[in-house]
Structure formats: structure tokens, C-alpha cells
C-alpha angles and dihedrals in degrees: 000000000000120000112186148139102286118249136185091281087067095056088097089070096059095096095051092045090054092046092048091053090049096047091046090053090054095046095045094044090211131110116290120156111232122231128200123230088248092053090051091047090056091053090052093046091051094052090247102122140080120208135187118207131177113202088336092309115125110250107163147345146191133172139201132220131186120227137181092033092305097313089115136034121196126205110214143163097036104176136160122196108249092242090061099045123117094038100095092256096133090056092051092048092047092048092054090044088053093048092046091050093051091048094047098038106022097172099041125109108238119218145166138182121217145160092204122101093206090057091046089054092048091049092048091051088055093053102267119143127206111254141173117263089251088072092057127078119301089206105132092210090064093053091047086064088069092063093096092054116102090229096056091111089063091053091050095046090054095047090247091299095117145358138164089281123089116228115224125189136192112197112191090202092065095052115097 
């Protein structure tokens, strides 16, 4: 198993990554924002994605995006192919995503929003703390990314103050 910063050789996996995110959203029945193959390709081209492959078979993925002029970095799209689940792969992908984010954006606050307890536990183990949405980016473009989530109406009804997701934040300034 290779877990690495995605490069152009991984572009061929964009379609399966997108489909895996979509099918996982349907199976889980919880909010997961969908991402197109083109959107994923752009993350890979910009050196903002982590991928896991096993003998050239897609196993897992996560990407990063900067918001608020680099003040924040979000980790999104964490997905593991069902045939590779239960092996701790999500934690390994997330750890490398975290390390890559700190290296690339050393002063940024790192955050994510999730409905999944396993992801919350991984985030907590990396130093994230649960926070209200008001502590996350106010960049409208980030929140537009939630439009493909089935719970987007909740986010809108509450004026982006709450949703079914839990916001989690890592602030490098609070780490000793």
C-alpha cells in the first residue's frame, strides 16, 4: 500500500474517487458533499490531495483547500474504498493530509466538518477540537461546497450557524 501526495499519475483515479464518494453518501444516508471527477483532478494537479493505492488500485483519498486568503485550510473528501475499510487506512490518509497541510500552510488553522464518528476520533487524535461553525471560515465559497450535501437545507435554515456536521478545528497557535 502506498499513501502519498497525489501526482499527475493518479489523475486516472478521479472517476472512481468521485463514484466512491457518491456511493458512500447513499449507503451512509448522512451528509457527504459530492465532488466531480474534474474537481478532484484540480486538487491533484494543485498538489492538494493525498491518495492511497494498492498495486495501482484506488484505496483511499483526501484533499485540502485553503480559505479566507490562507487563514484556514479544510480537509475534505476523506474516503476509503469499501474493500479497504477496517484496516486503519483512513487514519493514515488523514495523518498524511494533516502533515502535508502543516508543511504547505504552516500558519493556517486546519478544520473539517463531518457527521462521522470515526472521522471525529481521527481528528481529535491529531489535535483538533470540536467548535461551533462561527469559529470556522466565513468564506462563502467554502459553504457553497456544502450545496451537494443532502443536509444543506439545515445549514441554510440556521444561517450557517449549525448543521448535522460537527466542526473540528486545529489551531497551530494553541499547540505548545
